[in-house]
mmCIF file of the N, C-alpha and C atoms, coordinates in Angstrom:
data_MODEL
# 
_entry.id   MODEL 
# 
loop_
_atom_site.group_PDB 
_atom_site.id 
_atom_site.type_symbol 
_atom_site.label_atom_id 
_atom_site.label_alt_id 
_atom_site.label_comp_id 
_atom_site.label_asym_id 
_atom_site.label_entity_id 
_atom_site.label_seq_id 
_atom_site.pdbx_PDB_ins_code 
_atom_site.Cartn_x 
_atom_site.Cartn_y 
_atom_site.Cartn_z 
_atom_site.occupancy 
_atom_site.B_iso_or_equiv 
_atom_site.pdbx_formal_charge 
_atom_site.auth_seq_id 
_atom_site.auth_comp_id 
_atom_site.auth_asym_id 
_atom_site.auth_atom_id 
_atom_site.pdbx_PDB_model_num 
ATOM 1   N N  . MET A 1 1  ? 155.931 16.147 -26.988 1.00 0.00 ? 1  MET A N  1 
ATOM 2   C CA . MET A 1 1  ? 154.959 17.215 -26.870 1.00 0.00 ? 1  MET A CA 1 
ATOM 3   C C  . MET A 1 1  ? 154.617 17.711 -28.270 1.00 0.00 ? 1  MET A C  1 
ATOM 4   N N  . ASN A 1 2  ? 153.350 18.015 -28.490 1.00 0.00 ? 2  ASN A N  1 
ATOM 5   C CA . ASN A 1 2  ? 152.875 18.536 -29.772 1.00 0.00 ? 2  ASN A CA 1 
ATOM 6   C C  . ASN A 1 2  ? 152.685 20.043 -29.673 1.00 0.00 ? 2  ASN A C  1 
ATOM 7   N N  . THR A 1 3  ? 152.972 20.740 -30.752 1.00 0.00 ? 3  THR A N  1 
ATOM 8   C CA . THR A 1 3  ? 152.729 22.175 -30.828 1.00 0.00 ? 3  THR A CA 1 
ATOM 9   C C  . THR A 1 3  ? 151.636 22.409 -31.860 1.00 0.00 ? 3  THR A C  1 
ATOM 10  N N  . LEU A 1 4  ? 150.612 23.147 -31.467 1.00 0.00 ? 4  LEU A N  1 
ATOM 11  C CA . LEU A 1 4  ? 149.496 23.454 -32.348 1.00 0.00 ? 4  LEU A CA 1 
ATOM 12  C C  . LEU A 1 4  ? 149.484 24.944 -32.642 1.00 0.00 ? 4  LEU A C  1 
ATOM 13  N N  . THR A 1 5  ? 148.926 25.324 -33.776 1.00 0.00 ? 5  THR A N  1 
ATOM 14  C CA . THR A 1 5  ? 148.845 26.723 -34.178 1.00 0.00 ? 5  THR A CA 1 
ATOM 15  C C  . THR A 1 5  ? 147.431 27.234 -33.956 1.00 0.00 ? 5  THR A C  1 
ATOM 16  N N  . VAL A 1 6  ? 147.322 28.417 -33.372 1.00 0.00 ? 6  VAL A N  1 
ATOM 17  C CA . VAL A 1 6  ? 146.026 29.061 -33.162 1.00 0.00 ? 6  VAL A CA 1 
ATOM 18  C C  . VAL A 1 6  ? 145.712 29.912 -34.392 1.00 0.00 ? 6  VAL A C  1 
ATOM 19  N N  . THR A 1 7  ? 144.498 29.709 -34.960 1.00 0.00 ? 7  THR A N  1 
ATOM 20  C CA . THR A 1 7  ? 144.094 30.470 -36.142 1.00 0.00 ? 7  THR A CA 1 
ATOM 21  C C  . THR A 1 7  ? 143.648 31.877 -35.738 1.00 0.00 ? 7  THR A C  1 
ATOM 22  N N  . ALA A 1 8  ? 143.383 32.710 -36.730 1.00 0.00 ? 8  ALA A N  1 
ATOM 23  C CA . ALA A 1 8  ? 142.897 34.073 -36.478 1.00 0.00 ? 8  ALA A CA 1 
ATOM 24  C C  . ALA A 1 8  ? 141.553 34.052 -35.749 1.00 0.00 ? 8  ALA A C  1 
ATOM 25  N N  . LYS A 1 9  ? 140.791 32.967 -35.906 1.00 0.00 ? 9  LYS A N  1 
ATOM 26  C CA . LYS A 1 9  ? 139.502 32.827 -35.221 1.00 0.00 ? 9  LYS A CA 1 
ATOM 27  C C  . LYS A 1 9  ? 139.656 32.250 -33.810 1.00 0.00 ? 9  LYS A C  1 
ATOM 28  N N  . GLY A 1 10 ? 140.881 31.992 -33.379 1.00 0.00 ? 10 GLY A N  1 
ATOM 29  C CA . GLY A 1 10 ? 141.115 31.440 -32.046 1.00 0.00 ? 10 GLY A CA 1 
ATOM 30  C C  . GLY A 1 10 ? 140.893 29.948 -31.966 1.00 0.00 ? 10 GLY A C  1 
ATOM 31  N N  . GLN A 1 11 ? 140.983 29.251 -33.086 1.00 0.00 ? 11 GLN A N  1 
ATOM 32  C CA . GLN A 1 11 ? 140.752 27.817 -33.129 1.00 0.00 ? 11 GLN A CA 1 
ATOM 33  C C  . GLN A 1 11 ? 142.052 27.056 -33.306 1.00 0.00 ? 11 GLN A C  1 
ATOM 34  N N  . ILE A 1 12 ? 142.038 25.788 -32.847 1.00 0.00 ? 12 ILE A N  1 
ATOM 35  C CA . ILE A 1 12 ? 143.164 24.886 -33.086 1.00 0.00 ? 12 ILE A CA 1 
ATOM 36  C C  . ILE A 1 12 ? 142.611 23.604 -33.696 1.00 0.00 ? 12 ILE A C  1 
ATOM 37  N N  . THR A 1 13 ? 143.453 22.878 -34.375 1.00 0.00 ? 13 THR A N  1 
ATOM 38  C CA . THR A 1 13 ? 143.080 21.585 -34.932 1.00 0.00 ? 13 THR A CA 1 
ATOM 39  C C  . THR A 1 13 ? 143.948 20.530 -34.275 1.00 0.00 ? 13 THR A C  1 
ATOM 40  N N  . LEU A 1 14 ? 143.300 19.498 -33.735 1.00 0.00 ? 14 LEU A N  1 
ATOM 41  C CA . LEU A 1 14 ? 144.050 18.389 -33.145 1.00 0.00 ? 14 LEU A CA 1 
ATOM 42  C C  . LEU A 1 14 ? 144.427 17.412 -34.252 1.00 0.00 ? 14 LEU A C  1 
ATOM 43  N N  . ARG A 1 15 ? 145.664 17.004 -34.261 1.00 0.00 ? 15 ARG A N  1 
ATOM 44  C CA . ARG A 1 15 ? 146.143 16.065 -35.269 1.00 0.00 ? 15 ARG A CA 1 
ATOM 45  C C  . ARG A 1 15 ? 145.515 14.686 -35.066 1.00 0.00 ? 15 ARG A C  1 
ATOM 46  N N  . LYS A 1 16 ? 145.514 13.896 -36.145 1.00 0.00 ? 16 LYS A N  1 
ATOM 47  C CA . LYS A 1 16 ? 144.907 12.563 -36.106 1.00 0.00 ? 16 LYS A CA 1 
ATOM 48  C C  . LYS A 1 16 ? 145.497 11.693 -35.001 1.00 0.00 ? 16 LYS A C  1 
ATOM 49  N N  . ASP A 1 17 ? 146.804 11.773 -34.779 1.00 0.00 ? 17 ASP A N  1 
ATOM 50  C CA . ASP A 1 17 ? 147.410 10.926 -33.749 1.00 0.00 ? 17 ASP A CA 1 
ATOM 51  C C  . ASP A 1 17 ? 146.905 11.296 -32.356 1.00 0.00 ? 17 ASP A C  1 
ATOM 52  N N  . LEU A 1 18 ? 146.614 12.579 -32.123 1.00 0.00 ? 18 LEU A N  1 
ATOM 53  C CA . LEU A 1 18 ? 146.068 13.001 -30.830 1.00 0.00 ? 18 LEU A CA 1 
ATOM 54  C C  . LEU A 1 18 ? 144.628 12.528 -30.671 1.00 0.00 ? 18 LEU A C  1 
ATOM 55  N N  . LEU A 1 19 ? 143.845 12.625 -31.739 1.00 0.00 ? 19 LEU A N  1 
ATOM 56  C CA . LEU A 1 19 ? 142.464 12.157 -31.691 1.00 0.00 ? 19 LEU A CA 1 
ATOM 57  C C  . LEU A 1 19 ? 142.418 10.644 -31.477 1.00 0.00 ? 19 LEU A C  1 
ATOM 58  N N  . LYS A 1 20 ? 143.322 9.933  -32.127 1.00 0.00 ? 20 LYS A N  1 
ATOM 59  C CA . LYS A 1 20 ? 143.397 8.479  -31.940 1.00 0.00 ? 20 LYS A CA 1 
ATOM 60  C C  . LYS A 1 20 ? 143.755 8.156  -30.492 1.00 0.00 ? 20 LYS A C  1 
ATOM 61  N N  . HIS A 1 21 ? 144.685 8.899  -29.924 1.00 0.00 ? 21 HIS A N  1 
ATOM 62  C CA . HIS A 1 21 ? 145.085 8.705  -28.525 1.00 0.00 ? 21 HIS A CA 1 
ATOM 63  C C  . HIS A 1 21 ? 143.898 8.919  -27.579 1.00 0.00 ? 21 HIS A C  1 
ATOM 64  N N  . LEU A 1 22 ? 143.045 9.906  -27.904 1.00 0.00 ? 22 LEU A N  1 
ATOM 65  C CA . LEU A 1 22 ? 141.858 10.175 -27.094 1.00 0.00 ? 22 LEU A CA 1 
ATOM 66  C C  . LEU A 1 22 ? 140.752 9.154  -27.344 1.00 0.00 ? 22 LEU A C  1 
ATOM 67  N N  . GLY A 1 23 ? 140.844 8.427  -28.461 1.00 0.00 ? 23 GLY A N  1 
ATOM 68  C CA . GLY A 1 23 ? 139.788 7.490  -28.829 1.00 0.00 ? 23 GLY A CA 1 
ATOM 69  C C  . GLY A 1 23 ? 138.580 8.194  -29.402 1.00 0.00 ? 23 GLY A C  1 
ATOM 70  N N  . VAL A 1 24 ? 138.805 9.332  -30.073 1.00 0.00 ? 24 VAL A N  1 
ATOM 71  C CA . VAL A 1 24 ? 137.722 10.162 -30.598 1.00 0.00 ? 24 VAL A CA 1 
ATOM 72  C C  . VAL A 1 24 ? 137.630 9.984  -32.109 1.00 0.00 ? 24 VAL A C  1 
ATOM 73  N N  . GLN A 1 25 ? 136.404 9.796  -32.601 1.00 0.00 ? 25 GLN A N  1 
ATOM 74  C CA . GLN A 1 25 ? 136.111 9.658  -34.029 1.00 0.00 ? 25 GLN A CA 1 
ATOM 75  C C  . GLN A 1 25 ? 135.452 10.957 -34.516 1.00 0.00 ? 25 GLN A C  1 
ATOM 76  N N  . PRO A 1 26 ? 135.452 11.197 -35.827 1.00 0.00 ? 26 PRO A N  1 
ATOM 77  C CA . PRO A 1 26 ? 134.767 12.383 -36.356 1.00 0.00 ? 26 PRO A CA 1 
ATOM 78  C C  . PRO A 1 26 ? 133.312 12.431 -35.884 1.00 0.00 ? 26 PRO A C  1 
ATOM 79  N N  . GLY A 1 27 ? 132.872 13.606 -35.466 1.00 0.00 ? 27 GLY A N  1 
ATOM 80  C CA . GLY A 1 27 ? 131.509 13.797 -34.992 1.00 0.00 ? 27 GLY A CA 1 
ATOM 81  C C  . GLY A 1 27 ? 131.347 13.612 -33.499 1.00 0.00 ? 27 GLY A C  1 
ATOM 82  N N  . GLU A 1 28 ? 132.334 13.008 -32.832 1.00 0.00 ? 28 GLU A N  1 
ATOM 83  C CA . GLU A 1 28 ? 132.269 12.838 -31.389 1.00 0.00 ? 28 GLU A CA 1 
ATOM 84  C C  . GLU A 1 28 ? 132.754 14.108 -30.705 1.00 0.00 ? 28 GLU A C  1 
ATOM 85  N N  . LYS A 1 29 ? 132.535 14.185 -29.417 1.00 0.00 ? 29 LYS A N  1 
ATOM 86  C CA . LYS A 1 29 ? 132.857 15.393 -28.667 1.00 0.00 ? 29 LYS A CA 1 
ATOM 87  C C  . LYS A 1 29 ? 134.020 15.160 -27.713 1.00 0.00 ? 29 LYS A C  1 
ATOM 88  N N  . ILE A 1 30 ? 134.688 16.261 -27.386 1.00 0.00 ? 30 ILE A N  1 
ATOM 89  C CA . ILE A 1 30 ? 135.730 16.247 -26.358 1.00 0.00 ? 30 ILE A CA 1 
ATOM 90  C C  . ILE A 1 30 ? 135.356 17.293 -25.313 1.00 0.00 ? 30 ILE A C  1 
ATOM 91  N N  . THR A 1 31 ? 135.908 17.129 -24.121 1.00 0.00 ? 31 THR A N  1 
ATOM 92  C CA . THR A 1 31 ? 135.716 18.126 -23.077 1.00 0.00 ? 31 THR A CA 1 
ATOM 93  C C  . THR A 1 31 ? 137.053 18.799 -22.810 1.00 0.00 ? 31 THR A C  1 
ATOM 94  N N  . VAL A 1 32 ? 136.988 20.063 -22.428 1.00 0.00 ? 32 VAL A N  1 
ATOM 95  C CA . VAL A 1 32 ? 138.188 20.828 -22.087 1.00 0.00 ? 32 VAL A CA 1 
ATOM 96  C C  . VAL A 1 32 ? 137.945 21.473 -20.726 1.00 0.00 ? 32 VAL A C  1 
ATOM 97  N N  . ASP A 1 33 ? 138.812 21.162 -19.770 1.00 0.00 ? 33 ASP A N  1 
ATOM 98  C CA . ASP A 1 33 ? 138.719 21.739 -18.430 1.00 0.00 ? 33 ASP A CA 1 
ATOM 99  C C  . ASP A 1 33 ? 139.860 22.722 -18.229 1.00 0.00 ? 33 ASP A C  1 
ATOM 100 N N  . LYS A 1 34 ? 139.526 23.887 -17.655 1.00 0.00 ? 34 LYS A N  1 
ATOM 101 C CA . LYS A 1 34 ? 140.557 24.874 -17.319 1.00 0.00 ? 34 LYS A CA 1 
ATOM 102 C C  . LYS A 1 34 ? 141.175 24.485 -15.988 1.00 0.00 ? 34 LYS A C  1 
ATOM 103 N N  . LEU A 1 35 ? 142.490 24.393 -15.967 1.00 0.00 ? 35 LEU A N  1 
ATOM 104 C CA . LEU A 1 35 ? 143.238 24.039 -14.765 1.00 0.00 ? 35 LEU A CA 1 
ATOM 105 C C  . LEU A 1 35 ? 144.012 25.262 -14.275 1.00 0.00 ? 35 LEU A C  1 
ATOM 106 N N  . PRO A 1 36 ? 144.529 25.188 -13.058 1.00 0.00 ? 36 PRO A N  1 
ATOM 107 C CA . PRO A 1 36 ? 145.312 26.327 -12.542 1.00 0.00 ? 36 PRO A CA 1 
ATOM 108 C C  . PRO A 1 36 ? 146.531 26.623 -13.424 1.00 0.00 ? 36 PRO A C  1 
ATOM 109 N N  . ASP A 1 37 ? 147.044 27.761 -13.298 1.00 0.00 ? 37 ASP A N  1 
ATOM 110 C CA . ASP A 1 37 ? 148.250 28.285 -13.968 1.00 0.00 ? 37 ASP A CA 1 
ATOM 111 C C  . ASP A 1 37 ? 148.187 28.217 -15.502 1.00 0.00 ? 37 ASP A C  1 
ATOM 112 N N  . GLY A 1 38 ? 146.982 28.425 -16.068 1.00 0.00 ? 38 GLY A N  1 
ATOM 113 C CA . GLY A 1 38 ? 146.849 28.549 -17.511 1.00 0.00 ? 38 GLY A CA 1 
ATOM 114 C C  . GLY A 1 38 ? 146.868 27.252 -18.296 1.00 0.00 ? 38 GLY A C  1 
ATOM 115 N N  . ARG A 1 39 ? 146.770 26.128 -17.641 1.00 0.00 ? 39 ARG A N  1 
ATOM 116 C CA . ARG A 1 39 ? 146.766 24.849 -18.350 1.00 0.00 ? 39 ARG A CA 1 
ATOM 117 C C  . ARG A 1 39 ? 145.325 24.418 -18.628 1.00 0.00 ? 39 ARG A C  1 
ATOM 118 N N  . ILE A 1 40 ? 145.175 23.527 -19.607 1.00 0.00 ? 40 ILE A N  1 
ATOM 119 C CA . ILE A 1 40 ? 143.878 22.921 -19.878 1.00 0.00 ? 40 ILE A CA 1 
ATOM 120 C C  . ILE A 1 40 ? 144.055 21.402 -19.930 1.00 0.00 ? 40 ILE A C  1 
ATOM 121 N N  . GLU A 1 41 ? 142.954 20.693 -19.733 1.00 0.00 ? 41 GLU A N  1 
ATOM 122 C CA . GLU A 1 41 ? 142.952 19.232 -19.837 1.00 0.00 ? 41 GLU A CA 1 
ATOM 123 C C  . GLU A 1 41 ? 141.901 18.855 -20.877 1.00 0.00 ? 41 GLU A C  1 
ATOM 124 N N  . VAL A 1 42 ? 142.316 18.072 -21.873 1.00 0.00 ? 42 VAL A N  1 
ATOM 125 C CA . VAL A 1 42 ? 141.428 17.659 -22.957 1.00 0.00 ? 42 VAL A CA 1 
ATOM 126 C C  . VAL A 1 42 ? 141.151 16.171 -22.787 1.00 0.00 ? 42 VAL A C  1 
ATOM 127 N N  . LYS A 1 43 ? 139.854 15.805 -22.790 1.00 0.00 ? 43 LYS A N  1 
ATOM 128 C CA . LYS A 1 43 ? 139.457 14.403 -22.655 1.00 0.00 ? 43 LYS A CA 1 
ATOM 129 C C  . LYS A 1 43 ? 138.320 14.108 -23.624 1.00 0.00 ? 43 LYS A C  1 
ATOM 130 N N  . ALA A 1 44 ? 138.196 12.835 -23.987 1.00 0.00 ? 44 ALA A N  1 
ATOM 131 C CA . ALA A 1 44 ? 137.052 12.415 -24.785 1.00 0.00 ? 44 ALA A CA 1 
ATOM 132 C C  . ALA A 1 44 ? 135.814 12.509 -23.909 1.00 0.00 ? 44 ALA A C  1 
ATOM 133 N N  . ALA A 1 45 ? 134.732 13.064 -24.465 1.00 0.00 ? 45 ALA A N  1 
ATOM 134 C CA . ALA A 1 45 ? 133.462 13.135 -23.745 1.00 0.00 ? 45 ALA A CA 1 
ATOM 135 C C  . ALA A 1 45 ? 132.791 11.777 -23.884 1.00 0.00 ? 45 ALA A C  1 
ATOM 136 N N  . ARG A 1 46 ? 132.507 11.154 -22.778 1.00 0.00 ? 46 ARG A N  1 
ATOM 137 C CA . ARG A 1 46 ? 131.876 9.841  -22.789 1.00 0.00 ? 46 ARG A CA 1 
ATOM 138 C C  . ARG A 1 46 ? 130.381 9.991  -22.581 1.00 0.00 ? 46 ARG A C  1 
ATOM 139 N N  . PRO A 1 47 ? 129.597 9.117  -23.215 1.00 0.00 ? 47 PRO A N  1 
ATOM 140 C CA . PRO A 1 47 ? 128.148 9.183  -23.019 1.00 0.00 ? 47 PRO A CA 1 
ATOM 141 C C  . PRO A 1 47 ? 127.787 9.045  -21.544 1.00 0.00 ? 47 PRO A C  1 
ATOM 142 N N  . THR A 1 48 ? 126.746 9.751  -21.136 1.00 0.00 ? 48 THR A N  1 
ATOM 143 C CA . THR A 1 48 ? 126.281 9.658  -19.762 1.00 0.00 ? 48 THR A CA 1 
ATOM 144 C C  . THR A 1 48 ? 124.879 9.085  -19.747 1.00 0.00 ? 48 THR A C  1 
ATOM 145 N N  . GLY A 1 49 ? 124.450 8.650  -18.616 1.00 0.00 ? 49 GLY A N  1 
ATOM 146 C CA . GLY A 1 49 ? 123.111 8.092  -18.480 1.00 0.00 ? 49 GLY A CA 1 
ATOM 147 C C  . GLY A 1 49 ? 123.175 6.753  -17.779 1.00 0.00 ? 49 GLY A C  1 
ATOM 148 N N  . THR A 1 50 ? 122.033 6.116  -17.714 1.00 0.00 ? 50 THR A N  1 
ATOM 149 C CA . THR A 1 50 ? 121.950 4.819  -17.051 1.00 0.00 ? 50 THR A CA 1 
ATOM 150 C C  . THR A 1 50 ? 121.436 3.779  -18.039 1.00 0.00 ? 50 THR A C  1 
ATOM 151 N N  . ILE A 1 51 ? 121.579 2.522  -17.675 1.00 0.00 ? 51 ILE A N  1 
ATOM 152 C CA . ILE A 1 51 ? 121.103 1.455  -18.542 1.00 0.00 ? 51 ILE A CA 1 
ATOM 153 C C  . ILE A 1 51 ? 119.590 1.526  -18.717 1.00 0.00 ? 51 ILE A C  1 
ATOM 154 N N  . SER A 1 52 ? 118.885 2.001  -17.693 1.00 0.00 ? 52 SER A N  1 
ATOM 155 C CA . SER A 1 52 ? 117.426 2.109  -17.820 1.00 0.00 ? 52 SER A CA 1 
ATOM 156 C C  . SER A 1 52 ? 117.041 3.166  -18.859 1.00 0.00 ? 52 SER A C  1 
ATOM 157 N N  . ASP A 1 53 ? 117.890 4.171  -19.076 1.00 0.00 ? 53 ASP A N  1 
ATOM 158 C CA . ASP A 1 53 ? 117.630 5.143  -20.133 1.00 0.00 ? 53 ASP A CA 1 
ATOM 159 C C  . ASP A 1 53 ? 117.567 4.447  -21.493 1.00 0.00 ? 53 ASP A C  1 
ATOM 160 N N  . VAL A 1 54 ? 118.431 3.468  -21.689 1.00 0.00 ? 54 VAL A N  1 
ATOM 161 C CA . VAL A 1 54 ? 118.457 2.726  -22.949 1.00 0.00 ? 54 VAL A CA 1 
ATOM 162 C C  . VAL A 1 54 ? 117.162 1.946  -23.121 1.00 0.00 ? 54 VAL A C  1 
ATOM 163 N N  . PHE A 1 55 ? 116.748 1.245  -22.072 1.00 0.00 ? 55 PHE A N  1 
ATOM 164 C CA . PHE A 1 55 ? 115.535 0.440  -22.181 1.00 0.00 ? 55 PHE A CA 1 
ATOM 165 C C  . PHE A 1 55 ? 114.305 1.320  -22.384 1.00 0.00 ? 55 PHE A C  1 
ATOM 166 N N  . ASP A 1 56 ? 114.262 2.464  -21.726 1.00 0.00 ? 56 ASP A N  1 
ATOM 167 C CA . ASP A 1 56 ? 113.147 3.386  -21.926 1.00 0.00 ? 56 ASP A CA 1 
ATOM 168 C C  . ASP A 1 56 ? 113.115 3.887  -23.370 1.00 0.00 ? 56 ASP A C  1 
ATOM 169 N N  . PHE A 1 57 ? 114.295 4.119  -23.950 1.00 0.00 ? 57 PHE A N  1 
ATOM 170 C CA . PHE A 1 57 ? 114.383 4.605  -25.319 1.00 0.00 ? 57 PHE A CA 1 
ATOM 171 C C  . PHE A 1 57 ? 113.887 3.549  -26.311 1.00 0.00 ? 57 PHE A C  1 
ATOM 172 N N  . LEU A 1 58 ? 114.082 2.272  -25.987 1.00 0.00 ? 58 LEU A N  1 
ATOM 173 C CA . LEU A 1 58 ? 113.719 1.199  -26.907 1.00 0.00 ? 58 LEU A CA 1 
ATOM 174 C C  . LEU A 1 58 ? 112.248 0.795  -26.831 1.00 0.00 ? 58 LEU A C  1 
ATOM 175 N N  . LYS A 1 59 ? 111.511 1.345  -25.896 1.00 0.00 ? 59 LYS A N  1 
ATOM 176 C CA . LYS A 1 59 ? 110.098 0.990  -25.762 1.00 0.00 ? 59 LYS A CA 1 
ATOM 177 C C  . LYS A 1 59 ? 109.295 1.537  -26.943 1.00 0.00 ? 59 LYS A C  1 
ATOM 178 N N  . LYS A 1 60 ? 108.341 0.738  -27.386 1.00 0.00 ? 60 LYS A N  1 
ATOM 179 C CA . LYS A 1 60 ? 107.399 1.181  -28.409 1.00 0.00 ? 60 LYS A CA 1 
ATOM 180 C C  . LYS A 1 60 ? 106.067 1.426  -27.736 1.00 0.00 ? 60 LYS A C  1 
ATOM 181 N N  . GLU A 1 61 ? 105.450 2.533  -28.052 1.00 0.00 ? 61 GLU A N  1 
ATOM 182 C CA . GLU A 1 61 ? 104.123 2.841  -27.507 1.00 0.00 ? 61 GLU A CA 1 
ATOM 183 C C  . GLU A 1 61 ? 103.086 2.006  -28.244 1.00 0.00 ? 61 GLU A C  1 
ATOM 184 N N  . ASP A 1 62 ? 102.235 1.321  -27.516 1.00 0.00 ? 62 ASP A N  1 
ATOM 185 C CA . ASP A 1 62 ? 101.116 0.564  -28.097 1.00 0.00 ? 62 ASP A CA 1 
ATOM 186 C C  . ASP A 1 62 ? 101.544 -0.379 -29.217 1.00 0.00 ? 62 ASP A C  1 
ATOM 187 N N  . GLY A 1 63 ? 102.613 -1.105 -29.012 1.00 0.00 ? 63 GLY A N  1 
ATOM 188 C CA . GLY A 1 63 ? 103.038 -2.033 -30.048 1.00 0.00 ? 63 GLY A CA 1 
ATOM 189 C C  . GLY A 1 63 ? 103.889 -3.146 -29.479 1.00 0.00 ? 63 GLY A C  1 
ATOM 190 N N  . PRO A 1 64 ? 104.305 -4.063 -30.345 1.00 0.00 ? 64 PRO A N  1 
ATOM 191 C CA . PRO A 1 64 ? 105.134 -5.182 -29.885 1.00 0.00 ? 64 PRO A CA 1 
ATOM 192 C C  . PRO A 1 64 ? 106.544 -4.712 -29.538 1.00 0.00 ? 64 PRO A C  1 
ATOM 193 N N  . SER A 1 65 ? 107.281 -5.572 -28.857 1.00 0.00 ? 65 SER A N  1 
ATOM 194 C CA . SER A 1 65 ? 108.679 -5.265 -28.533 1.00 0.00 ? 65 SER A CA 1 
ATOM 195 C C  . SER A 1 65 ? 109.484 -5.128 -29.818 1.00 0.00 ? 65 SER A C  1 
ATOM 196 N N  . LEU A 1 66 ? 110.598 -4.429 -29.725 1.00 0.00 ? 66 LEU A N  1 
ATOM 197 C CA . LEU A 1 66 ? 111.467 -4.268 -30.890 1.00 0.00 ? 66 LEU A CA 1 
ATOM 198 C C  . LEU A 1 66 ? 112.144 -5.588 -31.239 1.00 0.00 ? 66 LEU A C  1 
ATOM 199 N N  . THR A 1 67 ? 112.364 -5.792 -32.530 1.00 0.00 ? 67 THR A N  1 
ATOM 200 C CA . THR A 1 67 ? 113.137 -6.947 -32.974 1.00 0.00 ? 67 THR A CA 1 
ATOM 201 C C  . THR A 1 67 ? 114.619 -6.645 -32.767 1.00 0.00 ? 67 THR A C  1 
ATOM 202 N N  . ILE A 1 68 ? 115.454 -7.659 -32.828 1.00 0.00 ? 68 ILE A N  1 
ATOM 203 C CA . ILE A 1 68 ? 116.899 -7.440 -32.674 1.00 0.00 ? 68 ILE A CA 1 
ATOM 204 C C  . ILE A 1 68 ? 117.425 -6.533 -33.787 1.00 0.00 ? 68 ILE A C  1 
ATOM 205 N N  . GLU A 1 69 ? 116.847 -6.647 -34.984 1.00 0.00 ? 69 GLU A N  1 
ATOM 206 C CA . GLU A 1 69 ? 117.270 -5.780 -36.094 1.00 0.00 ? 69 GLU A CA 1 
ATOM 207 C C  . GLU A 1 69 ? 116.927 -4.321 -35.799 1.00 0.00 ? 69 GLU A C  1 
ATOM 208 N N  . GLU A 1 70 ? 115.731 -4.090 -35.242 1.00 0.00 ? 70 GLU A N  1 
ATOM 209 C CA . GLU A 1 70 ? 115.338 -2.729 -34.899 1.00 0.00 ? 70 GLU A CA 1 
ATOM 210 C C  . GLU A 1 70 ? 116.215 -2.173 -33.778 1.00 0.00 ? 70 GLU A C  1 
ATOM 211 N N  . ILE A 1 71 ? 116.552 -3.011 -32.813 1.00 0.00 ? 71 ILE A N  1 
ATOM 212 C CA . ILE A 1 71 ? 117.437 -2.579 -31.724 1.00 0.00 ? 71 ILE A CA 1 
ATOM 213 C C  . ILE A 1 71 ? 118.813 -2.220 -32.286 1.00 0.00 ? 71 ILE A C  1 
ATOM 214 N N  . ASN A 1 72 ? 119.338 -3.040 -33.189 1.00 0.00 ? 72 ASN A N  1 
ATOM 215 C CA . ASN A 1 72 ? 120.643 -2.753 -33.799 1.00 0.00 ? 72 ASN A CA 1 
ATOM 216 C C  . ASN A 1 72 ? 120.616 -1.440 -34.575 1.00 0.00 ? 72 ASN A C  1 
ATOM 217 N N  . GLU A 1 73 ? 119.514 -1.174 -35.285 1.00 0.00 ? 73 GLU A N  1 
ATOM 218 C CA . GLU A 1 73 ? 119.390 0.063  -36.045 1.00 0.00 ? 73 GLU A CA 1 
ATOM 219 C C  . GLU A 1 73 ? 119.347 1.279  -35.113 1.00 0.00 ? 73 GLU A C  1 
ATOM 220 N N  . VAL A 1 74 ? 118.569 1.192  -34.047 1.00 0.00 ? 74 VAL A N  1 
ATOM 221 C CA . VAL A 1 74 ? 118.471 2.283  -33.073 1.00 0.00 ? 74 VAL A CA 1 
ATOM 222 C C  . VAL A 1 74 ? 119.831 2.530  -32.418 1.00 0.00 ? 74 VAL A C  1 
ATOM 223 N N  . THR A 1 75 ? 120.507 1.449  -32.083 1.00 0.00 ? 75 THR A N  1 
ATOM 224 C CA . THR A 1 75 ? 121.830 1.566  -31.455 1.00 0.00 ? 75 THR A CA 1 
ATOM 225 C C  . THR A 1 75 ? 122.819 2.242  -32.392 1.00 0.00 ? 75 THR A C  1 
ATOM 226 N N  . ALA A 1 76 ? 122.835 1.840  -33.642 1.00 0.00 ? 76 ALA A N  1 
ATOM 227 C CA . ALA A 1 76 ? 123.750 2.438  -34.617 1.00 0.00 ? 76 ALA A CA 1 
ATOM 228 C C  . ALA A 1 76 ? 123.473 3.921  -34.791 1.00 0.00 ? 76 ALA A C  1 
ATOM 229 N N  . ARG A 1 77 ? 122.190 4.296  -34.869 1.00 0.00 ? 77 ARG A N  1 
ATOM 230 C CA . ARG A 1 77 ? 121.853 5.711  -34.995 1.00 0.00 ? 77 ARG A CA 1 
ATOM 231 C C  . ARG A 1 77 ? 122.291 6.483  -33.752 1.00 0.00 ? 77 ARG A C  1 
ATOM 232 N N  . GLY A 1 78 ? 122.108 5.880  -32.590 1.00 0.00 ? 78 GLY A N  1 
ATOM 233 C CA . GLY A 1 78 ? 122.494 6.555  -31.337 1.00 0.00 ? 78 GLY A CA 1 
ATOM 234 C C  . GLY A 1 78 ? 123.983 6.812  -31.263 1.00 0.00 ? 78 GLY A C  1 
ATOM 235 N N  . TRP A 1 79 ? 124.785 5.813  -31.631 1.00 0.00 ? 79 TRP A N  1 
ATOM 236 C CA . TRP A 1 79 ? 126.238 5.983  -31.597 1.00 0.00 ? 79 TRP A CA 1 
ATOM 237 C C  . TRP A 1 79 ? 126.694 6.994  -32.636 1.00 0.00 ? 79 TRP A C  1 
ATOM 238 N N  . ALA A 1 80 ? 125.932 7.131  -33.705 1.00 0.00 ? 80 ALA A N  1 
ATOM 239 C CA . ALA A 1 80 ? 126.273 8.105  -34.754 1.00 0.00 ? 80 ALA A CA 1 
ATOM 240 C C  . ALA A 1 80 ? 125.769 9.504  -34.410 1.00 0.00 ? 80 ALA A C  1 
ATOM 241 N N  . GLY A 1 81 ? 125.110 9.633  -33.262 1.00 0.00 ? 81 GLY A N  1 
ATOM 242 C CA . GLY A 1 81 ? 124.612 10.940 -32.836 1.00 0.00 ? 81 GLY A CA 1 
ATOM 243 C C  . GLY A 1 81 ? 123.318 11.333 -33.514 1.00 0.00 ? 81 GLY A C  1 
ATOM 244 N N  . LYS A 1 82 ? 122.615 10.378 -34.087 1.00 0.00 ? 82 LYS A N  1 
ATOM 245 C CA . LYS A 1 82 ? 121.349 10.646 -34.772 1.00 0.00 ? 82 LYS A CA 1 
ATOM 246 C C  . LYS A 1 82 ? 120.216 10.055 -33.949 1.00 0.00 ? 82 LYS A C  1 
ATOM 247 N N  . ARG A 1 83 ? 119.029 10.593 -34.107 1.00 0.00 ? 83 ARG A N  1 
ATOM 248 C CA . ARG A 1 83 ? 117.863 10.052 -33.376 1.00 0.00 ? 83 ARG A CA 1 
ATOM 249 C C  . ARG A 1 83 ? 116.926 9.349  -34.296 1.00 0.00 ? 83 ARG A C  1 
# 
């Protein structure tokens, strides 16, 4: 079991080993659910949506289809949380 310290601002910092266990990288999000009897559950927030959302995002208005290089660039920006 890990013990964390609460700061004066009411914040805690998760250690690297805990973030690695969650599979979370810097800039990614986690979810926290309140459970009965004062407990919480911390999980990595996973992307939501459907595969058709991806294809709709890759469409170009009034132009040719995206090249594989353009698709790779869009994908990399998306995973990095950038648009």
